[in-house]
C-alpha positions as CSV (number, residue, x, y, z in Angstrom):
1,M,82.6,-6.6,4.4
2,M,85.5,-4.3,5.0
3,Y,84.6,-3.4,8.6
4,S,83.4,-5.4,11.6
5,S,80.1,-4.2,13.1
6,Y,80.0,-4.8,16.8
7,G,81.9,-8.0,16.6
8,E,83.3,-10.3,19.2
9,L,86.2,-8.0,20.4
10,C,83.9,-5.0,20.4
11,T,81.4,-7.0,22.5
12,E,84.1,-8.1,24.9
13,V,85.3,-4.5,25.4
14,Y,81.8,-3.3,25.8
15,D,81.1,-5.8,28.6
16,L,84.4,-4.9,30.3
17,S,83.9,-1.2,30.1
18,K,80.2,-1.0,30.7
19,P,79.1,-3.5,33.3
20,I,75.5,-3.9,34.3
21,N,74.7,-1.4,37.0
22,P,71.1,-1.1,38.1
23,T,71.9,2.2,40.0
24,S,73.3,4.1,37.0
25,S,71.4,7.3,36.2
26,D,70.1,6.2,32.8
27,V,68.9,2.8,34.0
28,K,67.1,4.3,37.0
29,Y,65.5,6.9,34.7
30,Y,64.2,4.2,32.3
31,I,62.9,2.1,35.1
32,E,61.0,5.1,36.5
33,R,59.6,6.1,33.1
34,L,58.5,2.6,32.3
35,S,57.1,1.6,35.7
36,H,53.5,2.5,34.6
37,V,53.6,0.5,31.3
38,K,51.3,-2.5,31.6
39,G,52.2,-4.1,28.2
40,K,55.4,-5.0,26.4
41,V,58.4,-2.8,26.0
42,L,61.0,-3.1,23.2
43,E,64.6,-1.9,23.6
44,V,66.1,-1.2,20.2
45,G,69.9,-1.7,20.2
46,C,69.8,-3.7,23.4
47,G,73.4,-4.9,22.9
48,S,74.6,-7.3,25.6
49,G,71.9,-6.2,28.1
50,R,73.4,-3.3,30.0
51,V,69.9,-1.7,30.3
52,L,67.6,-4.6,29.3
53,I,68.7,-6.8,32.2
54,P,68.1,-4.3,35.0
55,L,64.7,-3.6,33.4
56,L,63.8,-7.3,33.5
57,Q,65.0,-7.5,37.1
58,A,62.7,-4.6,37.9
59,G,59.7,-6.5,36.6
60,I,59.3,-4.7,33.3
61,A,58.3,-7.0,30.3
62,V,61.0,-6.0,27.8
63,D,62.1,-7.6,24.6
64,G,65.5,-6.8,23.0
65,L,66.4,-6.0,19.4
66,D,70.0,-5.8,18.0
67,H,71.7,-6.6,14.7
68,S,74.9,-7.9,16.3
69,I,75.0,-11.6,16.9
70,P,78.0,-11.5,19.4
71,M,76.1,-8.8,21.4
72,L,72.9,-10.9,21.5
73,E,74.9,-14.0,22.4
74,S,76.5,-12.1,25.3
75,C,73.1,-10.9,26.4
76,R,71.7,-14.4,26.4
77,S,74.6,-15.7,28.4
78,R,74.3,-13.0,31.0
79,C,70.5,-13.6,31.2
80,K,71.0,-17.3,31.7
81,E,73.3,-16.7,34.6
82,L,70.5,-14.6,36.2
83,N,67.7,-17.0,35.4
84,L,66.2,-14.5,32.9
85,S,64.8,-15.6,29.5
86,P,63.9,-12.5,27.5
87,H,62.7,-12.5,23.9
88,L,65.7,-11.3,21.8
89,I,65.3,-10.3,18.1
90,E,68.1,-10.2,15.6
91,G,67.4,-7.4,13.2
92,E,68.0,-3.9,12.0
93,M,66.0,-1.0,13.6
94,H,64.5,0.0,10.2
95,D,63.0,-3.3,9.1
96,F,62.4,-5.7,12.1
97,N,59.2,-7.7,12.1
98,I,56.9,-8.0,15.1
99,T,53.6,-9.9,15.7
100,S,52.0,-7.3,18.0
101,Q,52.6,-3.7,18.9
102,Y,54.6,-2.5,21.9
103,D,53.3,-0.1,24.6
104,S,56.8,1.5,24.7
105,I,59.9,1.5,22.6
106,I,63.2,2.7,24.1
107,I,66.6,3.5,22.5
108,P,69.0,4.4,25.3
109,G,72.6,5.6,25.1
110,G,72.5,7.6,21.8
111,T,72.2,4.4,19.8
112,F,69.9,6.1,17.3
113,Q,72.8,8.4,16.4
114,L,74.6,5.5,14.6
115,I,72.1,5.9,11.8
116,E,73.6,7.8,8.8
117,G,71.4,10.2,6.8
118,R,68.2,12.0,7.7
119,E,66.1,10.0,5.2
120,Q,67.1,6.7,6.9
121,A,66.5,8.3,10.3
122,M,63.0,9.4,9.3
123,R,62.2,5.9,7.9
124,I,63.2,4.4,11.2
125,L,61.1,6.8,13.3
126,Q,58.2,6.0,11.0
127,H,58.7,2.3,11.4
128,L,58.9,2.6,15.2
129,H,55.7,4.6,15.1
130,A,54.0,1.7,13.3
131,C,55.3,-0.7,15.9
132,L,53.8,1.3,18.8
133,S,50.3,0.7,20.1
134,P,48.1,3.8,20.2
135,G,49.0,5.9,23.2
136,G,52.4,4.1,23.4
137,S,55.6,6.0,24.1
138,L,58.9,6.3,22.3
139,I,61.8,7.2,24.6
140,M,65.3,7.7,23.3
141,D,68.6,9.4,24.3
142,L,70.4,11.9,22.0
143,F,73.4,14.2,22.6
144,I,75.1,17.0,20.7
145,P,78.9,16.6,20.7
146,S,81.0,19.5,21.8
147,D,84.4,18.3,20.6
148,F,85.0,18.5,16.9
149,N,88.7,17.8,16.8
150,T,89.5,15.7,13.7
151,D,93.0,14.8,15.0
152,M,91.7,13.0,18.1
153,T,93.1,9.6,18.8
154,I,92.5,7.7,22.1
155,T,94.1,4.4,23.1
156,K,92.8,2.2,25.9
157,T,93.7,-1.2,27.2
158,Y,91.4,-3.8,28.8
159,E,92.6,-6.9,30.7
160,T,90.5,-10.0,30.3
161,S,89.9,-12.8,32.7
162,N,92.1,-15.1,30.5
163,Q,95.2,-13.0,31.1
164,E,94.8,-11.4,27.7
165,V,94.9,-7.7,26.8
166,I,92.6,-5.9,24.3
167,V,94.0,-2.7,22.9
168,L,91.5,-0.3,21.5
169,E,92.6,2.6,19.3
170,D,89.8,5.1,18.6
171,K,90.8,7.5,15.8
172,R,88.4,10.2,14.5
173,I,88.7,10.3,10.7
174,E,85.9,12.6,9.7
175,C,84.0,15.6,11.1
176,N,81.5,17.5,9.0
177,I,79.7,20.1,11.1
178,L,77.5,21.2,8.1
179,E,76.2,17.6,7.7
180,Q,76.1,17.1,11.5
181,K,78.2,13.9,11.3
182,M,81.5,12.5,12.4
183,V,83.1,9.2,11.9
184,S,85.7,7.3,14.0
185,L,87.8,4.2,13.1
186,L,88.1,1.7,16.0
187,K,90.8,-0.8,15.9
188,Y,90.6,-3.7,18.4
189,E,93.6,-6.0,19.0
190,K,93.7,-8.9,21.4
191,W,97.2,-9.9,22.7
192,R,98.4,-12.9,24.6
193,D,102.0,-13.3,25.8
194,G,103.0,-10.5,23.6
195,S,101.5,-12.0,20.4
196,L,98.6,-10.7,18.5
197,I,95.8,-13.3,18.3
198,K,92.8,-11.4,16.9
199,S,91.9,-8.0,15.6
200,E,88.8,-6.2,14.4
201,L,88.3,-2.9,12.5
202,Q,85.1,-1.0,13.1
203,R,83.8,2.2,11.4
204,L,81.7,4.1,13.8
205,P,79.5,6.9,12.5
206,L,77.8,9.5,14.8
207,S,75.1,11.8,13.6
208,W,73.6,14.5,15.8
209,Y,70.4,16.6,15.7
210,G,69.6,20.1,16.9
211,R,67.4,20.2,20.0
212,Y,64.4,21.5,18.1
213,E,65.2,19.8,14.8
214,F,64.5,16.4,16.3
215,E,61.3,17.5,18.0
216,F,60.1,18.7,14.6
217,M,61.0,15.4,13.0
218,L,59.0,13.5,15.6
219,K,56.0,15.8,15.2
220,E,56.1,15.5,11.4
221,L,55.7,11.8,11.7
222,G,52.7,12.0,13.9
223,Y,54.2,11.8,17.4
224,Q,52.6,14.0,20.0
225,E,53.3,15.4,23.5
226,V,57.1,15.6,22.9
227,T,59.1,16.2,26.0
228,I,62.9,16.7,26.4
229,S,64.7,15.9,29.6
230,A,68.4,16.6,30.3
231,D,70.8,14.4,32.2
232,Y,68.0,11.9,33.2
233,C,66.0,14.4,35.2
234,Y,62.4,14.4,33.8
235,K,61.5,17.6,32.0
236,N,64.8,19.2,33.1
237,S,65.4,21.6,30.2
238,P,68.9,21.2,28.5
239,T,71.2,24.2,28.8
240,V,74.5,23.2,27.0
241,A,75.7,20.9,24.3
242,G,77.1,17.7,25.6
243,Q,74.2,17.0,27.9
244,M,72.3,13.7,27.3
245,M,68.8,14.7,26.1
246,T,66.0,12.1,26.5
247,Y,63.1,12.6,24.1
248,E,59.8,11.1,25.0
249,A,56.9,11.2,22.5
250,I,53.5,9.6,22.3
251,K,51.7,7.9,19.4
252,A,48.2,9.4,19.1
253,V,45.2,7.4,20.0
254,D,42.8,6.8,17.1
255,V,39.5,8.5,18.1
256,N,37.5,5.8,16.2
257,E,39.3,3.0,18.0
258,S,38.9,4.6,21.5
259,S,35.2,5.3,21.1
């Protein structure tokens, strides 16, 4: 494989830059929206537990799914320190296997936008629909980028607890407004005493969807009661690009099953 996909250095930077914070606006929003769910919840793209762990601490029965082994290992380590023991699944969001349906599936933080191509996106939404119990909810964050500069390069440094430094260079290499897609190249370098000891190269795609486009996609696949909430305020209508938009949709209840 030419590129790393959420490898060890990426996971370390993620944990350093995005610590667990139960009071963050998105975590508080998901706790509120899931507080009525009586059955199991699945977080798709749980990573190292930034959202999953506060949900568990709030008493929500949530499983985690991620394709990255380093991310899942970090999540397990964090959970062990907090005496939590969630069910974590290694798998891709388009073909993971489950033994029973979930009452809610969540995809926070725009993780769904890492999927490339509308066909693949539709297949994933269809698979998630099949994994929901009737009346279950799909809740996910999306945003429309507002900066389309193809010459953008950002460099950041992160100091570790082992007196090492990780340098992250984030360079945008593609921006196709017609296809609603951009790609960045992320280079991670870990240094100790002025010597490079490890590096990773990650290709990071980002797709985006028009506000109404995504609503139509959900409805086409049989989701109902679609609501859009901006900036983690329920049913607060979005007004500008760049706002985080949280979509919530319901899987219809089979009339024959409910009678």
